[in-house]
All heavy atoms as an XYZ file, in Angstrom:
851
protein
N       0.825     -1.210      0.000
C      -0.005     -0.008     -0.011
C       0.861      1.278     -0.051
O       1.890      1.266      0.655
C      -0.884      0.001      1.255
C      -1.863     -1.089      1.331
S      -3.168     -0.905      0.188
C      -4.514     -1.458      1.084
N       0.426      2.230     -0.759
C       1.047      3.582     -0.715
C       0.074      4.519     -0.029
O      -1.119      4.539     -0.309
C       1.307      4.065     -2.156
C       2.028      3.097     -3.029
C       1.966      5.459     -2.098
C       3.462      2.883     -2.609
N       0.646      5.280      0.910
C      -0.251      6.176      1.654
C       0.566      7.433      2.036
O       1.740      7.474      1.919
C      -0.895      5.504      2.863
O      -1.924      6.345      3.417
C       0.164      5.239      3.964
N      -0.173      8.467      2.574
C       0.428      9.602      3.115
C      -0.433     10.146      4.248
O      -1.560      9.769      4.372
C       0.795     10.710      2.111
C      -0.378     11.098      1.221
C      -1.361     12.024      1.656
C      -0.429     10.642     -0.079
C      -2.388     12.365      0.832
C      -1.465     11.048     -0.952
C      -2.419     11.919     -0.475
O      -3.427     12.301     -1.308
N       0.133     10.985      5.115
C      -0.580     11.398      6.330
C      -1.441     12.699      6.095
O      -2.365     12.948      6.860
C       0.449     11.706      7.423
C       1.409     10.591      7.695
C       0.881      9.683      8.828
N       1.807      8.657      9.105
C       1.666      7.346      8.914
N       0.554      6.963      8.371
N       2.570      6.476      9.255
N      -1.089     13.443      5.080
C      -1.827     14.708      4.860
C      -3.249     14.398      4.421
O      -3.545     13.379      3.790
C      -1.125     15.558      3.763
C       0.194     16.050      4.138
C       1.272     15.005      4.172
O       1.211     13.944      3.570
N       2.312     15.271      4.950
N      -4.149     15.266      4.796
C      -5.580     15.122      4.403
C      -5.813     15.883      3.106
O      -6.523     16.904      3.148
C      -6.451     15.596      5.556
C      -6.226     14.795      6.805
C      -7.229     15.169      7.827
N      -8.338     14.288      7.615
C      -8.996     13.725      8.585
N      -8.748     14.043      9.851
N     -10.006     12.921      8.332
N      -5.223     15.341      2.066
C      -5.364     15.971      0.729
C      -5.802     14.907     -0.230
O      -5.216     13.828     -0.244
C      -3.994     16.560      0.265
C      -3.466     17.649      1.315
C      -4.084     17.117     -1.133
C      -2.037     18.083      1.022
N      -6.786     15.203     -1.023
C      -7.244     14.292     -2.036
C      -6.321     14.336     -3.273
O      -5.896     15.383     -3.684
C      -8.701     14.581     -2.465
N      -6.065     13.160     -3.804
C      -5.324     13.067     -5.073
C      -6.269     13.488     -6.227
O      -7.376     12.952     -6.286
C      -4.796     11.658     -5.297
C      -3.594     11.240     -4.490
C      -3.293      9.767     -4.755
C      -2.417     12.081     -4.855
N      -5.766     14.270     -7.163
C      -6.580     14.543     -8.325
C      -6.624     13.346     -9.236
O      -5.716     12.495     -9.267
C      -5.888     15.725     -8.986
C      -4.493     15.572     -8.597
C      -4.519     14.936     -7.180
N      -7.704     13.186    -10.032
C      -7.803     12.108    -10.997
C      -6.665     12.320    -11.969
O      -6.331     13.408    -12.401
C      -9.136     12.200    -11.720
O      -9.202     11.101    -12.613
N      -5.964     11.202    -12.332
C      -4.862     11.274    -13.203
C      -3.488     11.453    -12.546
O      -2.444     11.507    -13.259
N      -3.454     11.502    -11.208
C      -2.145     11.486    -10.520
C      -1.459     10.194    -10.840
O      -2.064      9.144    -11.101
C      -2.331     11.626     -9.027
N      -0.112     10.233    -10.921
C       0.672      9.037    -11.275
C       1.453      8.574    -10.098
O       2.184      9.431     -9.438
C       1.562      9.310    -12.498
C       2.386      8.141    -12.908
C       3.050      8.256    -14.226
C       3.837      9.487    -14.496
N       4.608      9.435    -15.747
N       1.404      7.332     -9.730
C       2.136      6.770     -8.625
C       3.145      5.789     -9.288
O       2.769      4.872    -10.073
C       1.229      5.996     -7.666
C       0.202      6.972     -7.060
C       2.042      5.319     -6.589
C      -0.816      6.347     -6.235
N       4.437      5.974     -8.978
C       5.478      5.148     -9.520
C       6.122      4.401     -8.358
O       6.497      5.009     -7.339
C       6.549      5.946    -10.251
N       6.176      3.071     -8.435
C       6.708      2.222     -7.368
C       7.795      1.320     -8.070
O       7.585      0.768     -9.153
C       5.621      1.306     -6.826
C       6.132      0.558     -5.551
C       4.361      2.129     -6.390
N       8.933      1.189     -7.332
C      10.003      0.389     -7.904
C      10.645     -0.517     -6.846
O      10.773     -0.094     -5.668
C      11.181      1.298     -8.401
C      10.801      2.144     -9.626
C      11.979      3.003    -10.040
O      12.745      3.495     -9.273
N      12.082      3.197    -11.323
N      11.007     -1.728     -7.238
C      11.817     -2.623     -6.414
C      13.245     -2.434     -6.887
O      13.512     -2.579     -8.113
C      11.338     -4.049     -6.635
C      12.304     -5.132     -6.023
C      12.386     -5.062     -4.522
C      11.894     -6.543     -6.483
N      14.155     -2.093     -6.004
C      15.538     -1.776     -6.426
C      16.506     -2.560     -5.543
O      16.297     -2.842     -4.390
C      15.849     -0.252     -6.323
C      15.028      0.510     -7.328
C      15.551      0.269     -4.950
N      17.630     -2.875     -6.220
C      18.809     -3.515     -5.488
C      19.634     -2.362     -5.015
O      20.133     -1.557     -5.805
C      19.542     -4.392     -6.514
C      20.730     -5.144     -5.830
O      21.253     -4.677     -4.796
O      21.156     -6.155     -6.393
N      19.781     -2.242     -3.693
C      20.470     -1.163     -3.108
C      21.738     -1.590     -2.463
O      22.311     -0.984     -1.546
C      19.609     -0.313     -2.130
C      18.484      0.342     -2.763
C      19.086     -1.286     -0.998
N      22.320     -2.696     -2.943
C      23.474     -3.298     -2.291
C      24.784     -2.598     -2.606
O      25.706     -2.648     -1.733
C      23.647     -4.728     -2.825
O      22.539     -5.479     -2.552
N      24.967     -1.898     -3.722
C      26.153     -1.291     -4.075
C      26.280      0.119     -3.501
O      25.514      0.979     -3.843
C      26.327     -1.283     -5.601
C      26.307     -2.652     -6.208
C      26.412     -2.642     -7.725
N      25.528     -1.654     -8.354
C      25.724     -1.147     -9.567
N      26.774     -1.432    -10.233
N      24.871     -0.296    -10.030
N      27.284      0.303     -2.646
C      27.463      1.629     -2.052
C      27.992      2.588     -3.121
O      28.742      2.209     -4.042
C      28.443      1.535     -0.912
N      27.581      3.783     -3.093
C      28.040      4.873     -4.012
C      27.764      4.493     -5.493
O      28.540      4.895     -6.347
C      29.532      5.115     -3.801
C      29.844      5.622     -2.392
O      28.972      6.309     -1.850
O      30.979      5.329     -1.877
N      26.715      3.768     -5.712
C      26.327      3.464     -7.098
C      24.792      3.521     -7.172
O      24.084      3.325     -6.159
C      26.798      2.024     -7.441
N      24.315      3.847     -8.380
C      22.833      3.912     -8.533
C      22.179      2.549     -8.277
O      22.787      1.501     -8.546
C      22.628      4.282    -10.020
C      24.019      4.789    -10.468
C      24.994      4.194     -9.553
N      21.005      2.590     -7.705
C      20.248      1.351     -7.488
C      19.832      0.745     -8.821
O      19.610      1.473     -9.789
C      19.004      1.703     -6.627
N      19.759     -0.582     -8.794
C      19.368     -1.281    -10.012
C      17.898     -1.601     -9.855
O      17.485     -2.236     -8.895
C      20.185     -2.607    -10.142
C      21.645     -2.255    -10.345
C      19.632     -3.425    -11.347
C      22.593     -3.489    -10.249
N      17.074     -1.189    -10.829
C      15.629     -1.449    -10.825
C      15.325     -2.845    -11.307
O      15.738     -3.225    -12.409
C      14.904     -0.387    -11.692
C      13.380     -0.712    -11.723
C      15.175      1.002    -11.202
N      14.615     -3.645    -10.437
C      14.272     -5.005    -10.805
C      12.823     -5.160    -11.282
O      12.476     -6.008    -11.985
C      14.539     -5.929     -9.651
C      15.976     -6.040     -9.112
C      16.052     -6.961     -7.871
C      16.850     -6.528    -10.222
N      11.997     -4.245    -10.744
C      10.594     -4.262    -11.082
C       9.986     -2.872    -10.877
O      10.459     -2.158     -9.980
C       9.841     -5.301    -10.265
N       8.991     -2.548    -11.627
C       8.309     -1.261    -11.448
C       6.838     -1.389    -11.859
O       6.453     -2.172    -12.631
C       9.027     -0.119    -12.092
C       9.241     -0.299    -13.574
C      10.169      0.756    -14.116
O      10.131      1.922    -13.678
O      10.921      0.460    -15.000
N       6.072     -0.518    -11.169
C       4.634     -0.405    -11.482
C       4.266      1.078    -11.534
O       4.679      1.830    -10.608
C       3.754     -1.170    -10.529
C       2.337     -1.107    -10.781
C       1.467     -1.767     -9.728
O       1.925     -2.089     -8.652
N       0.205     -1.994    -10.083
N       3.494      1.387    -12.512
C       2.932      2.785    -12.585
C       1.395      2.700    -12.430
O       0.804      1.894    -13.170
C       3.351      3.513    -13.892
O       4.753      3.556    -13.944
C       2.756      4.902    -13.959
N       0.866      3.456    -11.553
C      -0.559      3.447    -11.273
C      -1.099      4.868    -11.586
O      -0.601      5.823    -11.029
C      -0.886      3.096     -9.819
C      -0.241      1.756     -9.501
C      -2.408      3.111     -9.582
C      -0.142      1.454     -7.976
N      -2.035      4.914    -12.467
C      -2.723      6.179    -12.739
C      -4.013      6.201    -11.911
O      -4.889      5.394    -12.128
C      -3.032      6.403    -14.273
C      -1.760      6.237    -15.093
C      -3.705      7.732    -14.498
C      -0.677      7.261    -14.796
N      -4.129      7.198    -11.045
C      -5.299      7.226    -10.222
C      -6.502      7.695    -11.069
O      -6.333      8.505    -11.984
C      -5.182      8.171     -9.031
O      -4.945      9.482     -9.470
C      -4.035      7.749     -8.166
N      -7.605      7.191    -10.810
C      -8.818      7.533    -11.541
C      -9.875      7.886    -10.466
O     -10.937      7.226    -10.350
C      -9.267      6.367    -12.406
C     -10.367      6.806    -13.364
O     -10.571      8.018    -13.609
O     -11.094      5.920    -13.855
N      -9.486      8.846     -9.627
C     -10.349      9.192     -8.485
C     -10.024      8.334     -7.229
O     -10.601      8.580     -6.201
N      -9.151      7.346     -7.350
C      -8.833      6.473     -6.255
C      -7.966      7.313     -5.264
O      -7.140      8.115     -5.654
C      -8.021      5.311     -6.780
C      -7.640      4.304     -5.726
C      -6.933      3.056     -6.264
O      -6.527      3.077     -7.474
N      -6.721      2.068     -5.461
N      -8.164      7.037     -3.982
C      -7.459      7.750     -2.967
C      -6.614      6.812     -2.149
O      -6.830      5.594     -2.161
C      -8.410      8.539     -2.063
C      -9.244      9.559     -2.764
C      -8.436     10.634     -3.405
O      -7.463     11.128     -2.836
N      -8.762     11.009     -4.668
N      -5.633      7.352     -1.366
C      -4.783      6.538     -0.535
C      -5.623      5.908      0.595
O      -6.585      6.528      0.971
C      -3.590      7.325      0.017
C      -2.661      7.783     -1.095
C      -4.007      8.469      0.895
N      -5.269      4.750      1.047
C      -4.152      3.926      0.642
C      -4.366      3.209     -0.706
O      -5.536      2.782     -0.957
C      -3.976      2.902      1.734
C      -5.297      2.746      2.359
C      -5.979      4.121      2.196
N      -3.313      3.146     -1.526
C      -3.476      2.571     -2.882
C      -2.586      1.296     -2.872
O      -1.401      1.389     -2.597
C      -3.022      3.546     -3.947
C      -4.000      4.729     -3.957
C      -2.923      2.908     -5.293
C      -3.696      5.854     -4.856
N      -3.190      0.157     -3.167
C      -2.403     -1.050     -3.273
C      -1.479     -1.107     -4.491
O      -1.785     -0.490     -5.547
C      -3.463     -2.153     -3.347
C      -4.664     -1.508     -3.971
C      -4.597     -0.051     -3.577
N      -0.397     -1.840     -4.357
C       0.507     -2.077     -5.505
C       1.025     -3.517     -5.413
O       0.983     -4.112     -4.340
C       1.635     -1.029     -5.508
C       2.669     -1.212     -4.394
C       3.775     -1.989     -4.537
C       2.443     -0.627     -3.148
C       4.715     -2.195     -3.482
C       3.349     -0.765     -2.161
C       4.476     -1.572     -2.288
N       1.520     -3.991     -6.519
C       2.179     -5.299     -6.555
C       3.252     -5.258     -7.555
O       3.062     -4.899     -8.715
C       1.107     -6.339     -6.873
C       1.718     -7.760     -6.827
C       0.582     -8.833     -6.966
O      -0.545     -8.530     -6.955
N       1.027    -10.028     -7.069
N       4.453     -5.600     -7.159
C       5.650     -5.601     -8.034
C       5.971     -7.079     -8.406
O       6.240     -7.885     -7.513
C       6.815     -4.964     -7.371
C       6.642     -3.474     -7.066
C       7.723     -2.920     -6.173
C       6.595     -2.704     -8.389
N       5.960     -7.368     -9.693
C       6.292     -8.718    -10.185
C       7.777     -8.710    -10.549
O       8.220     -7.887    -11.345
C       5.387     -9.100    -11.353
N       8.518     -9.638     -9.956
C       9.928     -9.754    -10.242
C      10.335    -11.201    -10.428
O       9.624    -12.089    -10.040
C      10.795     -9.100     -9.149
C      10.647     -9.835     -7.798
C      11.463    -10.795     -7.407
C       9.604     -9.395     -6.930
C      11.268    -11.418     -6.170
C       9.430     -9.972     -5.684
C      10.290    -10.999     -5.316
O      10.091    -11.622     -4.133
N      11.433    -11.428    -11.051
C      11.905    -12.799    -11.282
C      12.706    -13.263     -9.991
O      13.672    -12.622     -9.680
C      12.890    -12.823    -12.539
C      12.134    -12.605    -13.848
C      11.167    -13.695    -14.141
O      11.374    -14.846    -13.809
O      10.122    -13.335    -14.757
N      12.260    -14.268     -9.371
C      12.930    -14.791     -8.185
C      14.432    -15.052     -8.370
O      15.223    -14.857     -7.527
C      12.182    -15.983     -7.771
C      10.842    -15.797     -8.350
C      11.088    -15.066     -9.606
N      14.816    -15.474     -9.601
C      16.243    -15.730     -9.838
C      17.085    -14.471     -9.950
O      18.277    -14.583     -9.937
C      16.390    -16.580    -11.140
C      15.881    -15.909    -12.374
O      15.333    -14.808    -12.333
N      16.076    -16.518    -13.546
N      16.479    -13.300     -9.981
C      17.196    -12.057     -9.922
C      17.554    -11.673     -8.512
O      18.401    -10.771     -8.275
C      16.369    -10.879    -10.463
C      16.133    -10.954    -11.973
C      15.329     -9.725    -12.386
O      14.215     -9.532    -11.982
N      15.892     -8.983    -13.263
N      17.038    -12.368     -7.507
C      17.300    -12.026     -6.094
C      18.536    -12.812     -5.594
O      18.588    -13.995     -5.650
C      16.085    -12.354     -5.238
C      14.807    -11.609     -5.738
C      16.325    -12.069     -3.763
C      14.984    -10.079     -5.750
N      19.468    -12.023     -5.120
C      20.702    -12.597     -4.495
C      20.480    -12.488     -3.008
O      20.350    -11.380     -2.492
C      21.950    -11.876     -4.971
C      23.206    -12.390     -4.392
O      23.228    -13.013     -3.309
N      24.267    -12.271     -5.136
N      20.494    -13.607     -2.253
C      20.232    -13.501     -0.818
C      21.265    -12.653     -0.046
O      20.946    -12.250      1.056
C      20.259    -14.985     -0.343
C      20.613    -15.813     -1.536
C      20.662    -14.983     -2.725
N      22.404    -12.433     -0.628
C      23.406    -11.567      0.079
C      23.206    -10.108     -0.262
O      23.922     -9.237      0.308
C      24.786    -12.024     -0.393
C      25.156    -13.412      0.160
C      26.446    -13.824     -0.360
N      26.359    -13.907     -1.834
C      27.164    -14.649     -2.572
N      28.149    -15.278     -2.068
N      26.974    -14.675     -3.913
N      22.295     -9.740     -1.156
C      22.053     -8.333     -1.528
C      20.940     -7.727     -0.678
O      20.220     -8.467     -0.018
C      21.697     -8.227     -2.989
C      22.860     -8.396     -3.865
N      22.915     -7.926     -5.194
C      24.105     -9.021     -3.737
C      24.062     -8.212     -5.764
N      24.787     -8.887     -4.860
N      20.861     -6.439     -0.733
C      19.746     -5.700     -0.020
C      18.865     -5.103     -1.074
O      19.276     -4.565     -2.103
C      20.385     -4.554      0.842
O      21.170     -5.142      1.818
N      17.578     -5.181     -0.808
C      16.527     -4.704     -1.716
C      15.576     -3.723     -0.963
O      15.382     -3.846      0.239
C      15.752     -5.824     -2.348
C      16.619     -6.773     -3.067
C      17.192     -7.884     -2.447
C      16.915     -6.531     -4.395
C      18.074     -8.737     -3.122
C      17.810     -7.373     -5.114
C      18.424     -8.427     -4.441
O      19.263     -9.231     -5.158
N      15.054     -2.772     -1.692
C      14.126     -1.780     -1.106
C      13.091     -1.500     -2.160
O      13.237     -1.642     -3.387
C      14.895     -0.533     -0.691
N      11.955     -0.974     -1.642
C      10.914     -0.435     -2.497
C      10.834      1.036     -2.332
O      10.917      1.566     -1.150
C       9.500     -1.095     -2.146
C       8.426     -0.486     -2.974
C       9.612     -2.611     -2.401
N      10.729      1.759     -3.411
C      10.575      3.220     -3.364
C       9.320      3.657     -4.122
O       8.966      2.953     -5.043
C      11.872      3.891     -3.833
C      12.351      3.424     -5.179
C      13.807      3.930     -5.441
O      14.627      4.009     -4.574
N      14.052      4.157     -6.729
N       8.792      4.718     -3.676
C       7.549      5.226     -4.291
C       7.565      6.757     -4.405
O       8.174      7.422     -3.606
C       6.333      4.735     -3.515
N       6.883      7.213     -5.396
C       6.629      8.627     -5.542
C       5.317      8.868     -6.293
O       4.800      8.020     -6.968
C       7.831      9.290     -6.316
C       8.017      8.726     -7.685
C       9.318      9.330     -8.270
N       9.471      8.924     -9.686
C      10.027      7.861    -10.127
N      10.485      6.952     -9.265
N      10.065      7.593    -11.379
N       4.760     10.048     -5.952
C       3.497     10.453     -6.571
C       3.739     11.722     -7.360
O       4.312     12.709     -6.849
C       2.392     10.662     -5.506
C       2.120      9.417     -4.738
C       1.089     11.190     -6.208
C       1.136      9.547     -3.605
N       3.325     11.720     -8.608
C       3.455     12.838     -9.523
C       2.103     13.354     -9.875
O       1.199     12.616    -10.156
C       4.235     12.506    -10.740
C       5.687     12.047    -10.510
C       5.776     10.533    -10.456
C       6.504     12.591    -11.632
N       1.977     14.695     -9.913
C       0.763     15.379    -10.348
C       1.174     16.293    -11.526
O       2.031     17.121    -11.294
C       0.044     16.134     -9.203
C      -0.359     15.144     -8.115
C      -1.146     16.911     -9.733
C      -0.882     15.738     -6.856
N       0.556     16.105    -12.642
C       0.943     16.870    -13.862
C       2.425     16.760    -14.061
O       3.076     17.739    -14.417
C       0.493     18.329    -13.714
C      -0.995     18.503    -13.606
O      -1.749     17.747    -14.226
N      -1.407     19.421    -12.809
N       2.934     15.510    -13.926
C       4.362     15.210    -14.180
C       5.320     15.964    -13.187
O       6.547     15.931    -13.377
C       4.751     15.498    -15.589
C       4.058     14.633    -16.608
C       4.219     13.107    -16.343
O       5.330     12.666    -16.031
O       3.207     12.388    -16.454
N       4.785     16.512    -12.111
C       5.618     17.169    -11.115
C       5.647     16.326     -9.821
O       4.545     15.934     -9.364
C       5.114     18.559    -10.752
C       5.257     19.584    -11.915
C       4.911     20.991    -11.485
O       4.454     21.208    -10.406
N       5.131     21.899    -12.426
N       6.811     16.068     -9.318
C       6.957     15.247     -8.098
C       6.282     15.989     -6.943
O       6.641     17.108     -6.633
C       8.419     14.974     -7.806
C       8.699     14.157     -6.573
C       8.139     12.733     -6.777
C      10.228     14.076     -6.353
N       5.324     15.274     -6.299
C       4.619     15.883     -5.143
C       4.839     15.158     -3.869
O       4.805     15.768     -2.782
C       3.115     15.960     -5.451
C       2.762     16.751     -6.642
C       3.348     18.181     -6.622
N       2.960     18.880     -5.377
C       2.487     20.113     -5.333
N       2.328     20.742     -6.411
N       2.134     20.611     -4.154
N       5.037     13.836     -3.910
C       5.279     13.034     -2.681
C       6.359     11.987     -3.076
O       6.430     11.524     -4.137
C       4.025     12.284     -2.221
C       3.024     13.068     -1.473
C       3.005     13.307     -0.176
C       1.829     13.695     -2.044
N       1.898     14.089      0.098
C       1.161     14.308     -0.966
C       1.350     13.805     -3.317
C      -0.042     14.977     -1.208
C       0.147     14.458     -3.533
C      -0.516     15.103     -2.435
N       7.214     11.699     -2.067
C       8.272     10.686     -2.216
C       8.522     10.010     -0.877
O       8.350     10.671      0.185
C       9.526     11.280     -2.846
C      10.490     10.213     -3.272
C      10.161     12.269     -1.839
C      11.595     10.696     -4.171
N       8.973      8.763     -0.857
C       9.314      8.156      0.427
C      10.650      8.687      0.822
O      11.601      8.770      0.040
C       9.266      6.610      0.325
C      10.299      6.029     -0.575
O      10.187      6.102     -1.786
N      11.312      5.431     -0.007
N      10.769      9.012      2.106
C      12.046      9.509      2.643
C      12.673      8.485      3.575
O      13.807      8.654      3.990
C      11.836     10.834      3.371
O      10.811     10.667      4.384
C      11.430     11.949      2.443
N      11.930      7.468      3.948
C      12.480      6.366      4.682
C      12.774      5.185      3.755
O      12.175      5.051      2.676
C      11.484      5.887      5.765
C      11.218      6.930      6.830
O      12.175      7.663      7.196
O      10.087      6.959      7.352
N      13.720      4.347      4.184
C      14.015      3.177      3.387
C      13.103      2.030      3.781
O      12.852      1.789      4.976
C      15.492      2.725      3.692
C      15.847      1.554      2.893
C      17.324      1.328      2.998
N      17.735      0.038      2.504
C      18.980     -0.338      2.314
N      19.957      0.492      2.594
N      19.232     -1.547      1.887
N      12.546      1.396      2.769
C      11.630      0.266      2.947
C      12.278     -0.986      2.454
O      12.164     -1.383      1.271
C      10.320      0.537      2.255
C       9.540      1.600      3.003
C       9.662      2.959      2.610
C       8.660      1.351      4.022
C       9.020      3.959      3.263
C       7.984      2.330      4.687
C       8.140      3.629      4.299
O       7.493      4.697      4.962
N      13.057     -1.693      3.311
C      13.783     -2.892      2.926
C      12.754     -4.046      2.765
O      11.788     -4.138      3.499
C      14.792     -3.217      3.979
O      15.762     -2.186      4.093
N      13.055     -4.863      1.761
C      12.183     -6.034      1.519
C      13.033     -7.260      1.068
O      14.200     -7.141      0.758
C      11.184     -5.734      0.303
C      10.170     -4.684      0.731
C      11.952     -5.217     -0.914
N      12.399     -8.389      1.136
C      12.828     -9.682      0.616
C      13.920    -10.362      1.378
O      13.730    -11.440      1.926
C      13.178     -9.636     -0.918
C      11.982     -9.069     -1.653
C      13.558    -10.988     -1.423
C      12.263     -8.793     -3.172
N      15.139     -9.758      1.434
C      16.272    -10.483      2.044
C      16.589     -9.933      3.422
O      16.016     -8.900      3.821
C      17.527    -10.289      1.159
O      17.797     -8.950      1.000
C      17.339    -11.009     -0.201
N      17.455    -10.562      4.093
C      17.901    -10.132      5.486
C      16.753     -9.976      6.438
O      16.676     -9.030      7.146
C      18.682     -8.795      5.355
C      19.846     -8.889      4.445
O      20.627     -9.815      4.509
N      20.032     -7.924      3.560
N      15.871    -10.964      6.402
C      14.715    -11.051      7.299
C      13.711     -9.926      7.088
O      13.004     -9.509      8.047
C      15.145    -11.102      8.787
C      15.872    -12.382      9.097
O      15.483    -13.469      8.641
N      17.003    -12.246      9.855
N      13.751     -9.293      5.894
C      12.848     -8.197      5.603
C      11.534     -8.765      5.047
O      11.454     -9.862      4.477
C      13.480     -7.281      4.560
O      14.573     -6.701      5.052
N      10.428     -8.020      5.187
C       9.107     -8.497      4.749
C       8.958     -8.489      3.218
O       9.788     -7.871      2.553
C       8.118     -7.528      5.379
C       8.947     -6.300      5.526
C      10.316     -6.687      5.803
N       7.936     -9.117      2.752
C       7.627     -9.018      1.317
C       6.367     -8.221      1.052
O       6.032     -7.876     -0.065
C       7.461    -10.451      0.710
O       6.468    -11.141      1.417
C       8.742    -11.182      0.682
N       5.679     -7.847      2.155
C       4.483     -6.978      2.056
C       4.761     -5.768      2.926
O       5.111     -5.949      4.111
C       3.266     -7.761      2.508
O       3.097     -8.941      1.729
C       2.008     -6.872      2.384
N       4.544     -4.587      2.375
C       4.823     -3.371      3.199
C       3.823     -2.255      2.847
O       3.096     -2.315      1.841
C       6.253     -2.836      2.847
C       6.429     -2.539      1.361
C       7.337     -3.713      3.377
C       7.699     -1.815      0.976
N       3.763     -1.297      3.755
C       3.035     -0.107      3.507
C       4.063      1.045      3.476
O       4.829      1.191      4.400
C       1.993      0.188      4.665
C       1.282      1.494      4.421
C       0.222      1.774      5.554
O      -0.820      1.145      5.463
O       0.542      2.492      6.460
N       4.028      1.769      2.403
C       4.998      2.841      2.194
C       4.255      4.232      2.453
O       3.229      4.477      1.862
C       5.546      2.836      0.757
C       6.330      1.559      0.480
C       6.420      4.095      0.543
C       6.850      1.446     -0.873
N       4.866      4.982      3.336
C       4.349      6.305      3.662
C       5.245      7.296      2.845
O       6.465      7.330      3.063
C       4.416      6.607      5.142
C       3.939      8.043      5.387
C       3.574      5.622      5.910
N       4.555      8.028      1.978
C       5.349      9.082      1.235
C       5.082     10.422      1.881
O       4.001     10.634      2.499
C       4.931      9.053     -0.300
C       5.382      7.840     -0.967
C       3.411      9.255     -0.445
N       6.050     11.291      1.686
C       6.037     12.666      2.319
C       5.955     13.723      1.236
O       6.516     13.513      0.160
C       7.250     12.781      3.194
C       7.218     11.878      4.357
O       6.327     11.890      5.166
N       8.209     10.987      4.397
N       5.349     14.870      1.500
C       5.264     15.912      0.511
C       6.652     16.455      0.172
O       7.581     16.506      0.978
C       4.398     16.966      1.185
C       4.266     16.627      2.610
C       4.737     15.235      2.796
N       6.777     16.823     -1.088
C       7.990     17.426     -1.629
C       7.800     18.954     -1.535
O       6.783     19.479     -2.020
C       8.250     16.995     -3.087
C       9.425     17.786     -3.678
C       8.529     15.505     -3.084
N       8.757     19.672     -0.941
C       8.676     21.100     -0.858
C       9.360     21.696     -2.042
O      10.512     21.364     -2.361
C       9.385     21.598      0.443
O       8.756     20.910      1.542
C       9.215     23.090      0.627
N       8.647     22.554     -2.763
C       9.213     23.235     -3.924
C       9.771     24.617     -3.474
O       9.445     25.098     -2.375
C       8.176     23.466     -5.007
O       7.159     24.305     -4.531
C       7.583     22.135     -5.453
N      10.562     25.204     -4.270
C      11.160     26.499     -3.970
C      10.085     27.574     -3.701
O      10.288     28.435     -2.882
C      12.101     26.963     -5.061
C      13.403     26.174     -5.056
O      13.799     25.639     -4.025
N      14.067     26.124     -6.168
N       8.984     27.425     -4.434
C       7.950     28.483     -4.257
C       7.164     28.270     -2.946
O       6.430     29.186     -2.514
C       6.935     28.422     -5.422
O       6.305     27.137     -5.454
N       7.325     27.112     -2.304
C       6.607     26.870     -1.040
C       7.440     27.151      0.158
O       6.989     27.080      1.317
C       6.182     25.361     -1.004
C       5.118     25.038     -2.054
C       4.837     23.532     -2.135
O       5.697     22.723     -1.701
O       3.787     23.165     -2.689
N       8.716     27.515     -0.038
C       9.624     27.768      1.094
C       9.447     29.182      1.620
O       9.061     30.068      0.991
C      11.086     27.570      0.669
C      11.391     26.060      0.434
C      12.846     25.898      0.083
C      13.114     24.433     -0.166
N      14.473     24.255     -0.619
């Protein structure tokens, strides 16, 4: 599930992007293993998601995380600021991701 704490309704057509990434390599970009894009059609949080990945891509010695962001009119509005570890190292395979508002320069 993707959710946020603010009492703000998502407009129809908001885009939610969720990715499963390998975050094992320090000082290197994460490798995307799976992703899902959800276009809201009046749907509000919490919004379910499911990432399909190939089990043979998972290395038990690596670390994996799920990241999420919400875009409105292609502008980033919410993003997860906490790490949501999954799959390996006794991490869960089902999670709820809380995204936080992105502050723009005009809002400061």
